[in-house]
N, C-alpha and C positions, 0 to 999 in steps of 0.2 A: 631653776632656770630664770634668767632675767626677763623682764617684760619684753614680749616679742616686738620686733620691728613691724610696724603696720605699713602696708603699701599705701601711699597717699591717695586721697580721693580727689576727683575733679569732675567737672561737668563733661558730658560727652562732647559737646561742641568745642570745648577748649582743647580736646585731644583729636579733633578732626573726624568726628563721627556724630551724626545727628541723633537727637533724642527720638525723633520720629522713626528712624530706621530700627532702633532697638525696640520701640513700641510695635513696629510691624513684625519683627521677629517673634515677639511674644504673641501677637495675634495669629501668626502662622502656626505657632506651637498649639495654641488653643483650637484653631480651626481644624487641625489635623488630629485633635484629641490625643496629643502627646503629653504624657504625665511627667512633668519636671518637678523636682524636689528642691533644687538649689541651683543658682546661676550666679557667676561672677565673670564680668567682662573687664579685661585690663588692656589699656592702650597706652603706649609710650610710658609704661611703668606706673600708670595711674588707674585705679579702679573707677570706671565710669558708670557701671551699672551692677547692682547686686540685689538679689531677692530670693526669698524662700517661700515655698507653698505650704502654708499651715496644714498639718501640724509639724512639718519639718522646720528646723530652726538653724540659724547661723552657728550657734555654739554647740551643736550636736555632731558628733562623728557619724559618718555614713559609710557602710561597707563598700569597698572599692572593687570587689571581685578581681577581674584580671588586670585592672589598673595597678594592682599590686606588683605585677610583673615589671613595670617600669622602675619600681623601687629596688627590685632584685637586680636589675641592670646596673643601677647606681652602686649597689653594694659590691658587685663584681668589679666595677670601675675603681672603687676605693681599694679593693684588694690588689688589683693590678698595680696601682700607684704605690702601694706599700710593699710590693715585691713578694706578696704571698702566693701569687699564681700568675699564669699567663693564659690568654684566651686560646693559645695554640697547644696548651697542655692536654694530655689525654685524661678524660674524666676518671677512668679506672685507676690512674696513678694515685688518686686521693682516697680510693676505697679498695685497698689491696685485699681486704678480707673478703671481698665479693668476687675476686678475680679467679674463678674456677676456669677450667679449660673451655667449658661451654660458653661461659660469659665472655671470656677473652676472644673467642672465635666470633661472637656476635657483636660485642661492643668495643673491641680493641682499637678500632679506628675512630671512635667517637671523641671529639674534642669539646672543650668548653665553648668554643665559638659556635659549634653546632647546637648546643643547648640554647645559647643566646639568640640564634637566628631561626629557631624552630625548623632546623634542617637536619634532624637527627637520623633521618632515614626511616622512621616509623611511618606506617600508613594508617595507624589508628592512634588516637590520643591515649596516652598511658594513664590518664586520670579517669576515675569512675565516679558515679554519683548514685548514692543510695537514698531512696525516698522513704521517709517515715510519715505515715498517715495517721492522724488523730484529729478529731474535730476541733477546728480553730487552732491547732498546734502542728499542722503539717510543716515539715522542714526537710531540707536536703543535706546530706552529709557527703562531702567529696572525699576521695581517697586516691592513692596512686597504686596501681597494680591490683592483683587479685588474691593476695595472700590472706589466708585465714588468720595468721598471727599479726596482721596489720603492720608489718614491717614495710614501709613505703620504699625505702632504698632498695631492698632486695626485690620488691615488687617491680620497681623500674627496670632493674638490670635483667629481670626475667622476661621482659617483653621483647619479642623478636624484631630485629631491624630488617626490613625488606628491601630498602634502597641504600645505595652508597651515601654515607653521611655527607652533607653539603650539596646534594644534587636535587633534593625534593623538599618543598615546604609543606609542613603539616602542622596545624595549630595544635600544640601539645603542652597542656598545663602541667603534666608530670615532669616534662623537661625543665620547665620553669621552677618547679619545686626543687629540682636537683641543684639549681643555682644557690638556693638558700642552704641546702645541705652542704654544699662546697664552702660557702662563707663560714658556716659554723665549724666545719672541719678544720679550716686553716686559721681561724681567728679565736676559736673557743667561745664565741659569743653567738647568740641567736640573732636573727636579722634585725629586729627592732633595737636590741642592745647595741649591736654593731653600728647601726645607722644613727642612733641618738646623738652622739657627739660630733659625728661627721656631717650629717645632713639635717636632721630634724631640729636640733637646738640652734644651729646657725640660721635656719629658716624661720625660727620662732614657732615651731610645731610641737605641741605637747605630745607626750608619748602615745602613739596610736595603740588602740586595742588591736589584737592580732590573733588569728586562729593558729593552732599548732597541730603538728602531726602527733600520732600516738607516742612516739619516742621522744617528743619534746621540741624538735626543731620547728621554728616558725614556718608556716606555709609560704612557699615562694611564688606560687602561681595565682593565689587568691588570698583573701582573708584579712587584709589590712583595713583599718577603719580610720579615715581622716575626714576633716571638715572640708566643705567646698572651698573655703578660703585657703586652706592648706594647699590644695591642688593649684590654686592660682599662684601662690608663692613658688611652688615647685616649678610650675610652667614658666614663671618669670626667670627663675634661675636657669632653666634650660635655654630660654630665649637669649639670655645674656651670657651664654657659653660658659656656664659654671660659676658665674659671679652672682652675688646677692648682697645688697646693701653695702657695696664697696669692698666686699671681701671675697677672696677666692675660695669656693667650696670644693670644687672638683675640676680637673683639668679640662680646658677647652677641647683638647684632642679627644678625650673620652666622649664628651657630649657630641662632638662632630661624628665620631664613629657610631655611637649608639643610635643617633637619630637620622643617619644616612641610610640609603637603600643598600643593604648587604646581600639580600637574596630576592629573587623574583617570586611573587606569590600569585600569579595570574590564575593559578588553578584553584584558589581558595574560594570556598563558599560555606557559610555556617549559618544554621537556622537560628542560633542564639543571637549572634551579633548582627545578622542581617547582611547577606552578601550584597555587593554592589561595587561601584567604581572606587570608593574610598577604602575598600578592603582588598583591592587588587593592584595597588600602586607600588608594592614592594614592602619589605620588612627589614628593620634594623636589629639592634640588640634590645628586643622586647618593646620596640616602638613600631607603630604603623606609619607608613608614608601615606599622605593624602594628596588630593589634587591641589592646585594653586600654590605649590611649593610649601605646603604645610606638613606637619607631622603630629602624631598624637600617641598618648597612651590611652587605653580605654578598657572598660570592664562591662560585663553582662548587664543588660537592662539599662544601658545608657549612663555609664560613669565615664566622663570625658575629661581629659586634659589636652586641649588642642593648642598647638603653638603655630603661629603664623609669622615667620621671620620677615617676609616681605612687607607685611603690614605692621610689624612691631606690636603684635597683639597676642593675648592669651585668652582662651575661653575655657572656663571650668564649669562643669555641669554634673550634678547628681540627679538621677531620675529613675523611673520605671517605664521603659519603652520596649516594645518588641521589635520595632523597625528602627534600628539605630542609624541606618543610612538616611532615613527621612529627616532626622534631627540635623545631620550634616548638611543635607540639602537646604534646610531652612537657614543654616549659617551662610552657605554660599549665596543663597538668593537674597537675603535681607541684610546681612552684616558685612560681608566681604566687599560688595561694591560701594558701600557707604563709608568705608575707611579711606579717607582722603589724606593727602600728604601735608595738608595745612589746616590750621584752626578755622573754625566756622564762627559766624556771628552767634552770640548767645540768643536763644529763643526761650524766653521765660515761660510762655504758655505750653510749649511742647515739653519742656523740662518738667514743669509742674505735673503735666498729665502722666509722664513716664514715672515720676517718683510716686505719684498716687497709685499707679498700677503696681509698681514693685512693692509698695508697702501694704497692699491688700490682696496678695495672691493667696488663693485657697485651693487645696488639693481637689476637693469635691464640693461643689456648690449644690445645696438642696433647698427647694422651696418648702419650708416647714409649715405644717398645719397645726392647729391647737391639739393638745392631748385630749383624747376622748374621755368621756365620763367613766367608762368601765376601767380605765387604767389607773387604779388606786390600790395602794397596799401591795401585797404579794399574791401572785397568781401562780399556782403550780400545775404542771402538766406531766402526765405519764406518756412517755414517748414510745411509739411503735417500733418493733425490731428494725434495725438499720445497720449498715456496713460499718459504722463508726462505733457501734456499741453504746451509744448514748441511751440511757434508760429513763432519765427524769430530768426536767429542767424547770426553772422558775424565773419569773420576772418580777422585780420589785421596783415600783415607781415612787421615787422621792421627788423632792422639790427641784433639785439641781442635777441629780444623778439617777440614772436607770441602771439597775443591777441585773445582769443575766447570770444565772448559775446553772450548772449542768453536772451530771454524774455519769461516769463510765467506768471501765475496768480499772483505770488508773486512780480513781477516786473522785473527789468533788473539785470543781473548778469555778472560778468567779471572774467576771468581767464587769467593771464599773465604767459607765459611759456618761459623758456630759450631755445634758439635754440641749441639743442644738449647738453645744460648745464642746471642744476637745477636752477630754479628761486624760491627764497623764498620771501614771502610777500603777498600771497593770503590767503583768508579765505573761506572755504566751510563747511557747516553744523556746524558752530561755531568753527571750528578747523583751526589752522594755517596749511597752505598747501604749499608744494613744487611741482613744475610742470616743465616738460620738453617736448619739441616738437621735433620730429625726423622724417625726410622724409625717409621712407623705400623704396620708388620708386618715379618715377615722378608723380604718381597719388595716392599715399597713404601717409598720414600723421598720426602719432600716438602721442597721448598725454599720458604720464605717470604722474599720479597725486597721490601724497602721502599726507595724513594727518599726519604730522611728529611727533605728540605727541601720535599717535595711530598706530595700525597695518594696518588700513584701507587704501586702495588705489583704484583708478579707472583707467581703461584703455579705452581710446577713440580713435577709428580708423576711420579716415575720408578718404573716397574713392571718387575721383573726376572723372567724366565722362562728358565731355562737360560742359553744364550749370548745371548739376545735381550733388548733393552731397548726399552720403549715410554715415551715422555715426552709427557704431556699438559700443556699450559701455558695459563694465562690471563693476559692483560694488562688491567689496569683503568685506564682513561683516559677522555678524552672519547669515545673509541671503544673499547668492550670487545672484545678480540680473543681468540679461542680457536684453538688449533692443536695439532698432534701431530707428533712425530718418532718414528722407529723405526730401529733399527739392530742389527747383529750384532757380537758381540765379536770383536776382532782377536786373532790369535795373538800370544803374548808373544814 
């Protein structure tokens, strides 16, 4: 792939927004304790602000969760343009092997349009989430349906439809996955392979990592991993009605249909996304309508690609937040009113302050204390019986790295953490991990652990009292888990 086209950079003032307004947005995010990982603000086709909260970085892909759905929408759009299918086609026509009399009676009226607009008639999401618990390796595995053989397509068609398709909005990640299955069925390519020459390469996006179903098709409702800047490019293409860098990527007609209100969703409320006014403005083809004439794709825990046509702006964010509406509120409060139709006088002082802030963002700030005298060499502990089955752990204190090791039924595990600095090079729960160890006091050591391609992180607080150690830990995921270990020091 040729060197990707870079969106041009400019000062905020030259594009009609003050540096101070962006600084106020960042302050609002901090004041509300909202955990952002990456931010890119584009105005008039120019990047006017960008920043990443260490240990997250500009060149790392970040899982998109349901923001993946907007890519599935584009894939269907390409397939429509290529004559491979129509949004008015019956879904079952493409899966004749599933068309039993029972399935035809239940799903015969289901069209591709209904998958796109989350109006399949289901009253429960057809996706499921299995939680795997293991100390510092907790993770969630999504699936579609309830079949023991893990056949997601059959699992989808087995779910009963309770309402007439097209009459009832229900957020349904299983329906989005069926869009991916459709693309693969008509093109012979999985979603990332299909989108590479059509979308990703023209936008200068390297091939995304992508989750897959057990039978091989890429997940359509979650699982893509792109950089924050990739979403800014995608949003700019949407803003320009399918154009990017002077080239037509996809038809303006499809962009207009996909991002317009196709169905009403006033009934929607979701504990993951955070219900609120920006989740009740209507739904398009895998895109949410927003207030202020905006629209967006989004994913769990605050993955956003927000397009503001009236302001000629795009906001791309990766994050870990529980209250996604509050992030939107911060945009409307601080950024929206500051987007003026004309350039502003340059303000060197405010610009310097903004750039200093954007260049020094940190996920978790800790007031570090000196390492206590007892923290030398390796200290081993026998762990009391616990729900995670951890039997033994040790701490090794080096000059730059503190190593935590533990044993459970799965074997021995190791985590290296930088001393007050982030150390990259670990893997937990099959994810690349950055970790940092900080002494908060002479008897308390905290590990901040981030799976840097995901929003997930863990906090491990070790408290020392003589020969005894107590470890409190929190895992932040679809299910936030709290736990505690305790143990006694083993003789050397």
